[in-house]
C-alpha positions as CSV (number, residue, x, y, z in Angstrom):
1,M,27.3,-131.2,131.4
2,K,24.0,-130.0,129.9
3,I,22.3,-130.7,133.3
4,L,24.9,-128.6,135.1
5,K,24.5,-125.7,132.7
6,Y,20.8,-125.9,133.1
7,A,21.0,-126.0,136.9
8,Y,23.5,-123.0,136.8
9,A,21.1,-121.1,134.6
10,L,18.2,-121.7,137.0
11,M,20.3,-120.6,139.9
12,L,21.3,-117.4,138.0
13,C,17.7,-116.6,137.2
14,A,16.6,-117.2,140.8
15,L,19.4,-114.9,142.0
16,I,18.4,-112.1,139.6
17,A,14.7,-112.5,140.5
18,S,15.6,-112.3,144.2
19,C,17.7,-109.1,143.7
20,S,14.9,-107.6,141.6
21,S,12.3,-108.5,144.3
22,D,14.5,-106.9,147.1
23,D,15.3,-103.7,145.2
24,D,12.6,-103.5,142.5
25,D,15.4,-102.8,139.9
26,G,14.0,-102.0,136.5
27,Q,10.5,-101.1,137.7
28,D,9.1,-98.1,136.1
29,L,8.2,-95.7,139.0
30,T,7.0,-92.8,136.9
31,G,3.9,-91.2,138.5
32,Q,4.0,-93.6,141.4
33,T,3.6,-92.3,145.0
34,G,3.5,-94.1,148.3
35,N,3.6,-93.4,152.1
36,I,6.4,-93.4,154.7
37,V,5.8,-93.9,158.4
38,L,8.3,-92.3,160.8
39,K,8.2,-93.9,164.2
40,F,9.9,-91.7,166.8
41,D,10.9,-93.6,169.9
42,N,12.2,-91.7,172.9
43,A,14.7,-93.4,175.0
44,V,17.4,-92.7,177.7
45,G,20.5,-94.5,176.7
46,D,19.4,-98.1,176.1
47,Q,16.3,-97.8,178.2
48,D,12.8,-96.8,177.0
49,F,11.8,-93.4,178.3
50,I,9.1,-93.5,181.0
51,F,7.4,-90.5,182.6
52,G,8.3,-90.2,186.3
53,A,11.3,-92.6,186.1
54,T,14.6,-91.4,187.5
55,Y,17.5,-91.1,185.1
56,N,21.1,-90.5,186.1
57,K,23.3,-88.0,184.3
58,S,27.1,-88.2,183.9
59,N,27.8,-85.9,186.9
60,N,25.9,-87.5,189.7
61,E,22.8,-85.5,189.0
62,S,19.5,-87.2,188.1
63,F,16.2,-86.1,186.5
64,Q,12.6,-87.0,186.1
65,L,10.2,-85.7,183.4
66,N,6.4,-85.4,183.2
67,T,6.4,-83.5,179.9
68,L,8.5,-84.4,176.8
69,K,7.7,-82.7,173.5
70,Y,9.7,-81.4,170.5
71,I,9.1,-80.1,167.0
72,V,10.4,-81.6,163.8
73,S,10.0,-79.9,160.5
74,N,11.3,-79.6,156.9
75,V,11.4,-83.4,156.5
76,R,12.9,-84.6,153.3
77,V,14.4,-87.8,151.9
78,K,17.2,-88.4,149.4
79,D,17.1,-91.3,146.9
80,S,19.9,-93.4,145.5
81,E,20.2,-91.1,142.5
82,G,20.8,-88.0,144.6
83,N,17.2,-86.6,144.2
84,T,15.6,-85.1,147.2
85,F,11.8,-85.2,148.0
86,L,10.7,-82.4,150.3
87,Y,7.4,-83.0,152.0
88,P,5.0,-80.1,151.3
89,I,6.0,-77.2,153.5
90,E,2.5,-76.3,154.6
91,E,2.2,-79.7,156.2
92,N,5.8,-80.2,157.1
93,A,5.9,-79.5,160.9
94,F,5.1,-82.0,163.6
95,I,5.0,-82.1,167.4
96,I,6.6,-85.3,168.8
97,N,4.7,-85.6,172.1
98,E,5.6,-88.6,174.3
99,E,2.0,-88.6,175.6
100,D,0.9,-89.6,172.0
101,G,3.0,-92.8,172.0
102,N,1.5,-96.2,171.6
103,N,2.0,-99.1,174.0
104,A,5.6,-99.4,172.7
105,G,6.2,-95.7,173.2
106,E,6.3,-94.9,169.5
107,I,4.9,-91.7,168.0
108,Y,3.9,-92.0,164.4
109,V,4.3,-89.4,161.7
110,T,2.9,-90.4,158.3
111,L,4.2,-88.8,155.1
112,D,1.6,-89.2,152.3
113,N,2.1,-89.1,148.6
114,V,5.9,-89.4,148.6
115,N,7.5,-89.9,145.2
116,A,8.2,-93.6,144.6
117,A,12.0,-94.2,144.8
118,N,14.8,-96.0,146.6
119,Y,15.6,-93.7,149.5
120,T,18.9,-93.8,151.4
121,E,18.8,-90.9,153.9
122,I,16.5,-88.6,155.7
123,T,16.9,-85.0,156.9
124,F,14.7,-83.0,159.3
125,G,14.9,-79.9,161.3
126,I,14.5,-79.5,165.1
127,G,12.2,-76.5,165.6
128,I,11.0,-74.0,163.1
129,D,13.4,-72.2,160.7
130,Q,13.5,-68.4,160.4
131,E,12.3,-68.4,156.9
132,R,9.0,-70.1,157.9
133,F,8.6,-67.9,160.9
134,A,9.1,-64.8,158.7
135,L,5.9,-65.7,156.8
136,G,4.0,-64.4,159.8
137,A,1.1,-65.9,161.8
138,E,-1.0,-66.4,158.7
139,G,1.8,-68.3,156.9
140,Q,2.0,-70.9,159.6
141,G,-1.2,-72.6,158.6
142,D,-2.9,-75.0,161.0
143,F,0.4,-75.7,162.8
144,L,0.2,-72.4,164.7
145,D,-3.0,-73.4,166.4
146,L,-1.7,-76.8,167.2
147,A,1.5,-75.5,168.7
148,S,-0.5,-73.1,170.8
149,E,-2.8,-75.8,172.0
150,E,0.2,-78.1,172.8
151,G,2.0,-75.3,174.8
152,M,4.8,-75.1,172.2
153,M,4.4,-71.3,171.8
154,W,5.2,-68.5,174.2
155,N,3.5,-65.8,172.0
156,W,3.9,-64.7,168.4
157,S,6.6,-62.2,169.1
158,T,8.7,-64.6,171.2
159,G,8.0,-67.6,168.9
160,Y,7.9,-71.3,169.1
161,R,9.3,-73.6,171.8
162,F,11.3,-76.1,169.9
163,V,11.5,-78.5,172.8
164,R,9.6,-78.7,176.1
165,L,10.8,-80.7,179.1
166,D,9.1,-80.3,182.5
167,G,10.1,-82.2,185.6
168,T,12.5,-82.1,188.5
169,F,16.2,-82.8,189.1
170,S,18.3,-83.8,192.1
171,S,22.0,-83.6,193.0
172,D,24.2,-84.4,195.9
173,T,23.1,-81.2,197.7
174,F,19.3,-80.9,196.9
175,T,16.3,-82.9,195.8
176,N,13.5,-82.4,193.3
177,E,14.3,-78.9,192.1
178,P,12.2,-77.7,189.2
179,L,13.5,-78.6,185.7
180,N,12.0,-76.7,182.7
181,V,13.7,-76.6,179.3
182,H,11.5,-74.5,176.9
183,M,14.0,-73.7,174.2
184,G,13.5,-72.0,170.8
185,S,15.1,-69.3,168.8
186,V,15.7,-66.0,170.5
187,G,13.9,-63.7,168.0
188,T,16.0,-63.2,164.8
189,S,19.2,-62.5,166.7
190,L,19.9,-66.1,167.7
191,D,18.7,-68.9,165.4
192,N,18.6,-72.2,167.4
193,Y,17.0,-74.2,164.5
194,R,19.2,-77.2,163.7
195,E,19.0,-80.0,161.1
196,V,19.8,-83.7,161.4
197,T,20.7,-86.0,158.5
198,L,20.5,-89.8,159.1
199,E,21.5,-92.6,156.7
200,F,19.2,-95.6,156.5
201,P,20.7,-99.0,157.4
202,N,19.0,-100.4,154.3
203,T,17.2,-98.9,151.3
204,V,13.8,-97.5,151.9
205,L,11.5,-98.6,149.1
206,V,8.5,-96.3,148.5
207,R,6.0,-97.8,146.2
208,E,2.2,-97.8,145.6
209,N,2.0,-101.2,147.4
210,K,4.7,-100.6,150.1
211,T,4.6,-98.4,153.1
212,P,8.0,-98.5,154.7
213,Q,8.4,-97.8,158.4
214,I,11.5,-95.9,159.7
215,H,12.2,-96.4,163.4
216,I,14.0,-93.3,164.8
217,V,15.3,-93.5,168.3
218,A,15.8,-90.2,170.2
219,D,18.2,-90.5,173.2
220,I,16.8,-87.8,175.5
221,A,19.9,-88.1,177.8
222,K,21.9,-86.4,175.1
223,I,20.0,-83.2,175.6
224,F,22.1,-82.8,178.7
225,D,25.0,-85.1,177.9
226,G,25.5,-84.7,174.1
227,T,28.1,-82.7,172.3
228,T,28.5,-80.8,175.5
229,S,27.8,-82.2,179.0
230,V,26.0,-79.7,181.2
231,N,25.3,-79.4,184.9
232,L,21.6,-78.8,185.6
233,S,22.6,-77.1,188.8
234,D,24.6,-74.5,186.7
235,G,21.5,-73.0,185.2
236,Y,20.6,-75.7,182.7
237,N,17.6,-76.7,184.8
238,Q,15.9,-73.5,183.5
239,V,16.6,-73.0,179.8
240,H,14.3,-70.5,178.0
241,V,15.8,-67.6,176.0
242,S,19.3,-67.3,177.3
243,E,21.9,-66.7,174.6
244,E,24.4,-68.8,176.5
245,T,22.4,-71.9,177.3
246,T,19.9,-72.3,174.4
247,P,22.6,-72.9,171.6
248,V,24.2,-75.6,173.8
249,I,20.8,-77.4,174.1
250,A,20.1,-77.0,170.4
251,A,23.5,-78.5,169.4
252,N,23.0,-81.4,171.9
253,M,19.7,-82.2,170.4
254,Q,21.3,-82.7,167.0
255,S,23.2,-85.6,168.4
256,M,20.3,-87.5,170.0
257,F,18.7,-89.1,166.9
258,M,19.5,-92.4,165.1
259,V,17.7,-94.7,162.7
260,H,17.4,-98.0,164.6
261,H,15.9,-100.0,161.7
262,V,13.7,-99.9,158.6
263,H,10.8,-102.1,157.6
264,N,9.8,-102.2,153.9
265,D,6.2,-103.4,154.2
């Protein structure tokens, strides 16, 4: 009996230690910070996105792209206690450019000095919000120059391009027609900034000695076949500042992101 009790006690201790190792329960995180790596991975359905490849839409149209860029901003994470960590605003805007992808097609965004915690979800914006834009050119910091260099600005009065797709499309009646989606807000009259909140499939552990990696897949097909399915031949092959087409593309982009998996390294 004593042997059984001893064995049971050892098993219980091992279980507790295992749980503590997985979740770092009871660890004092005061003053600790760590990093988070966001890995954006563009796809079309269940296929990796490839420049020049032909992708079919839901209505017998197809498209090819040679440019694929979009802006994410206002990145913040929420922990298991309901606290939110907002990455510093002056550094909190990023251009996800497919050309910057590694061999696996992943574009890395590293968030430094994030408060140590157990995080359960992430929120980020697509584009630049009106409040930030209202700070004027001087209030944009280095991001304004980067956006200009990357072709993600028209000019200051017109504002940012939130997404830039360039390529061609084909249908049953024509082939290789120009496709250009350069969508942003339309001044202050039409705000096309949107936000996305994604839950993590497992807890993201930010620690001094851990740099978790969050793999975010963006299904580019949903830009055209998302909340609303659109026909490129009905004017959605040229989306710029139209008050009819830009909100549809903005809403569709909200639906294209998912967290595929998380690594707590």
